[in-house]
C-alpha positions in Angstrom: 0.1 -0.1 0.1 2.0 3.4 -1.2 0.9 6.8 -2.4 0.6 6.7 -6.1 1.4 10.3 -6.8 1.9 13.9 -5.9 3.9 15.1 -3.0 4.4 11.9 -1.2 4.3 9.6 -4.4 6.0 6.6 -3.3 5.8 6.7 0.3 4.5 2.9 1.9 2.0 3.6 4.2 1.4 1.8 7.3 -1.4 -0.9 7.8 -4.3 -1.1 10.4 -2.8 -3.9 12.8 -5.4 -7.0 12.5 -8.1 -7.7 10.7 -11.4 -5.3 9.8 -9.8 -2.8 7.3 -10.5 -3.3 4.0 -7.8 -1.0 1.9 -8.5 -0.4 -1.7 -6.5 -2.2 -4.2 -3.7 0.1 -6.1 -5.8 -0.7 -9.3 -8.9 0.6 -8.1 -6.7 3.4 -6.4 -5.1 4.6 -9.4 -8.2 4.5 -11.5 -10.1 6.4 -9.3 -7.9 9.2 -9.0 -7.2 9.3 -12.8 -11.0 10.0 -12.9 -10.3 12.8 -10.0 -7.3 14.3 -10.9 -8.0 17.4 -12.7 -10.2 18.4 -9.8 -8.3 17.4 -6.8 -6.7 21.0 -6.4 -7.5 22.7 -3.5 -10.5 20.6 -3.0 -11.7 19.4 0.5 -12.1 15.7 1.0 -14.0 13.5 3.4 -13.0 10.3 4.0 -15.5 8.2 5.9 -14.4 4.6 7.5 -11.1 5.9 6.6 -9.2 2.5 7.9 -5.3 3.6 7.1 -6.5 6.9 5.7 -4.8 5.9 2.1 -7.8 7.5 0.1 -7.4 11.0 1.8 -3.8 10.8 1.9 -3.5 10.1 -1.7 -5.9 13.4 -2.4 -3.4 15.4 -0.3 -0.8 14.1 -1.8 -2.2 15.4 -5.1 -2.8 18.9 -3.7 -6.4 18.6 -2.1 -6.5 21.7 0.6 -7.9 19.7 3.2 -9.1 16.2 4.2 -11.5 14.8 7.2 -10.7 11.3 8.3 -13.5 10.0 10.5 -12.8 6.6 12.2 -14.2 4.9 15.3 -11.2 2.4 15.8 -8.5 3.4 17.6 -6.2 1.4 15.7 -7.0 3.0 12.8 -6.7 6.4 14.1 -3.5 5.4 15.4 -2.4 4.1 11.9 -4.2 7.1 10.0 -2.1 9.6 12.0 1.4 7.9 11.8 0.5 8.0 7.8 -0.1 11.4 7.9 3.2 12.4 10.0 5.0 9.6 7.4 4.0 11.7 4.3 4.5 15.0 5.7 0.7 15.8 5.2 -0.8 16.3 9.0 -0.9 19.8 8.4 -3.5 19.3 6.1 -5.4 16.4 7.8 -8.0 16.2 10.3 -8.8 13.2 12.1 -12.1 12.6 13.6 -12.4 9.7 16.1 -16.2 9.5 15.8 -19.1 7.0 14.5 -19.5 7.7 11.2 -23.5 8.4 11.8 -22.8 10.3 14.9 -20.9 12.4 12.8 -23.2 13.0 10.0 -26.4 13.7 12.3 -26.4 17.2 11.9 -25.8 20.3 9.6 -21.8 20.6 8.3 -19.7 23.7 9.0 -18.3 23.1 5.6 -19.6 21.0 2.2 -17.1 18.7 0.9 -16.0 18.4 -2.7 -15.6 14.7 -2.2 -16.9 12.2 0.1 -15.5 9.0 0.1 -17.5 5.7 1.6 -15.6 2.5 2.4 -17.1 0.8 5.1 -16.9 -2.8 6.4 -18.3 -5.2 3.7 -21.6 -7.0 3.9 -23.5 -4.9 6.6 -25.3 -2.1 4.5 -23.2 0.5 5.8 -23.0 1.9 2.5 -26.7 2.3 2.0 -27.4 3.6 5.5 -24.6 6.4 4.8 -26.0 7.4 1.6 -29.4 7.7 3.6 -27.6 9.8 6.0 -26.4 12.1 3.5 -29.3 12.6 1.6 -31.1 13.8 4.8 -28.1 16.1 5.6 -27.3 16.9 1.9 -25.7 19.9 2.9 -22.4 17.9 3.4 -21.6 17.8 0.1 -20.9 21.0 -2.0 -23.5 21.7 -4.9 -21.1 20.4 -7.3 -19.6 17.6 -5.5 -19.5 13.6 -5.7 -20.2 11.1 -2.9 -17.8 7.7 -3.8 -19.0 4.7 -2.5 -16.7 1.6 -2.8 -18.4 -1.8 -2.2 -18.1 -5.4 -3.3 -20.2 -5.8 -6.7 -22.4 -8.3 -4.5 -23.5 -5.6 -2.3 -24.8 -3.6 -5.0 -28.5 -2.7 -5.3 -30.4 0.3 -6.6 -31.4 3.3 -3.9 -33.8 5.9 -4.0 -32.5 8.9 -2.9 -34.1 12.5 -2.7 -31.0 14.6 -3.6 -28.5 12.5 -5.2 -28.3 10.2 -7.8 -25.8 7.6 -9.1 -24.3 8.8 -12.3 -21.7 6.3 -12.8 -19.8 3.2 -11.5 -16.8 1.2 -12.1 -16.0 -2.4 -11.8 -12.2 -3.3 -10.6 -12.0 -7.0 -10.0 -13.8 -7.3 -6.1 -14.1 -3.6 -5.9 -17.0 -1.8 -7.2 -16.9 2.1 -6.9 -20.2 4.0 -7.4 -20.6 7.7 -8.3 -23.2 10.2 -6.8 -24.0 13.3 -7.6 -26.8 15.8 -6.8 -30.1 15.3 -8.7 -31.0 17.3 -11.6 -33.9 19.4 -10.7 -36.6 20.0 -13.3 -36.0 23.4 -15.0 -39.5 24.6 -14.0 -38.5 24.0 -10.4 -35.2 25.2 -10.8 -36.6 28.8 -12.4 -39.0 28.7 -9.4 -36.2 28.8 -6.9 
């Protein structure tokens, strides 16, 4: 597990000890950041169920302005802290030790350009997270994206009021699902 590009390119990251975290594969991470690369400069990135922090750290390495890492596990929080220090990116990262759903239950002080969701598998936590974000849509900037990492067998359609899936990409056992704000009908947009 390493940083692929940017300021911290080539740095090998620490893993969270023991089972329980599911790092994204290098292949899927490379593909994801090839999609995002032109829009990362000065963006604000929210890494939910952050694990090792490698996705938010990759964004910081590629010149995101700030990344917030939300993780409840003590070992994972220590690992994120070590990885931020190792890469020299600690000044741009904020670690929040919290339950993701507690963190999302309320208004955000700031909207994020990208929200990355990679929860433990097979517990429908990705669905629950999207429903929380749909209840509190101000977490996402108007032109921002929510990116969900799941195993393809977990995938199912969701009905959301504020967001819709606009793309998905499969890389072996990793499915990346991309959500953005739902387009308002023109008549509704004109009334706003």
